[in-house]
C-alpha positions in Angstrom: 127.9 123.9 51.5 131.1 121.8 51.6 130.5 120.6 55.2 127.4 118.8 54.0 129.2 116.8 51.3 128.8 119.1 48.3 131.8 119.2 46.0 133.2 122.7 46.1 136.5 124.4 45.4 139.3 124.8 47.9 138.7 128.6 47.6 135.3 128.3 49.2 136.7 126.1 51.9 139.4 128.7 52.6 136.9 131.6 52.7 134.7 129.6 55.1 137.7 128.8 57.4 139.1 132.3 57.2 136.1 133.5 59.3 137.4 131.5 62.2 140.9 133.0 62.1 141.9 136.2 63.8 140.1 138.1 61.0 140.5 141.7 62.1 144.1 141.2 63.0 144.9 139.5 59.8 143.1 142.1 57.9 145.2 144.8 59.5 148.3 142.7 58.8 147.4 142.4 55.2 146.8 146.2 55.0 150.3 146.7 56.4 151.7 144.4 53.8 149.8 146.1 51.0 151.0 149.5 52.1 154.6 148.3 52.3 154.3 146.7 48.9 152.9 149.9 47.4 155.7 151.9 49.0 158.3 149.5 47.7 157.0 149.9 44.2 157.7 153.7 44.4 161.4 153.1 45.5 164.3 152.1 43.3 164.2 148.6 44.9 160.7 148.2 43.5 162.2 146.6 40.4 163.6 143.7 42.4 160.9 141.4 43.9 158.9 144.1 45.8 156.6 141.4 47.3 159.6 139.8 49.0 161.0 143.2 50.2 157.6 144.1 51.7 157.4 140.7 53.4 160.9 141.1 54.9 160.2 144.7 56.1 157.0 143.5 57.7 158.9 140.6 59.3 161.4 143.1 60.7 158.7 145.3 62.2 156.9 142.3 63.8 160.2 141.3 65.4 160.7 144.8 66.6 157.3 144.8 68.2 158.0 141.6 70.0 161.2 143.1 71.3 159.3 146.2 72.4 156.8 144.1 74.2 159.5 142.2 75.9 161.3 145.4 76.9 158.0 146.8 78.3 157.5 143.7 80.4 161.1 144.0 81.7 160.4 147.5 82.7 157.4 146.2 84.7 159.8 143.9 86.5 158.4 140.7 85.0 161.4 138.4 85.2 160.2 136.0 82.5 160.6 138.7 79.9 164.4 138.5 80.3 164.3 135.2 78.4 163.8 137.0 75.1 167.2 138.7 75.4 169.2 136.0 77.1 170.2 134.6 73.8 169.6 135.2 70.1 167.4 132.1 69.8 164.0 133.7 70.7 164.5 136.6 68.3 165.7 134.3 65.5 162.6 132.1 66.1 160.3 135.1 65.9 161.9 136.4 62.8 161.9 133.0 61.0 158.4 132.2 62.1 157.1 135.6 60.8 159.0 135.2 57.6 157.4 131.8 57.0 154.0 133.2 57.9 154.5 136.0 55.4 155.6 133.6 52.7 152.5 131.4 53.1 150.1 134.3 53.5 151.4 136.6 50.8 154.1 135.3 48.4 153.3 131.6 47.8 151.2 131.1 44.6 151.1 134.9 44.1 148.5 135.4 46.8 149.6 139.0 47.2 148.1 139.8 43.8 144.7 138.6 44.9 144.9 140.6 48.1 146.1 143.7 46.2 143.3 143.3 43.6 140.7 143.0 46.4 142.2 146.0 48.2 142.1 148.1 45.1 138.3 147.7 45.0 137.9 149.6 48.3 136.8 153.2 48.5 139.5 155.9 48.3 138.7 157.4 51.7 139.1 153.9 53.3 142.5 153.6 51.6 143.6 157.0 53.0 142.6 155.9 56.5 144.6 152.7 56.0 147.6 154.8 54.9 147.4 156.9 58.0 147.0 153.9 60.3 149.9 152.2 58.6 152.2 155.2 59.0 151.1 155.5 62.7 151.9 151.8 63.2 155.4 152.0 61.8 156.2 155.3 63.5 154.9 154.1 66.9 156.9 150.9 66.5 160.1 152.8 65.9 159.5 155.4 68.6 158.6 152.8 71.2 161.8 150.9 70.4 163.9 154.0 70.7 162.2 155.1 74.0 162.5 151.7 75.6 166.2 151.1 74.7 
């Protein structure tokens, strides 16, 4: 193992360290990206950098979810939640941070291809369940935003 001084590849180190990251959350995040990527390929914009389009749409939805969370906290009369809407800075920070995260997780060095290849090895019923969960996530995000505004 690389911790004991053996020489090993950076892929093995990354796999080892990925166990300590928010694995279930990142896994769902990657599934959302994959589903957006696959959807983008089916649209006319699929000819123009679909990996970047999927990344930006996912960035937009994460920003929407942060706004929804902030609106929900405001409805519960938590005064600190107002900070998110006092200026554009917090929203811009969330958007740029998420865009950078998506770049490093998916786009840089074509990592989305490896993720997509690994995902394509999964069973068809699991993929259908992921599709349903992804659709529910996007619908719930949009509905909550409309309800809370």
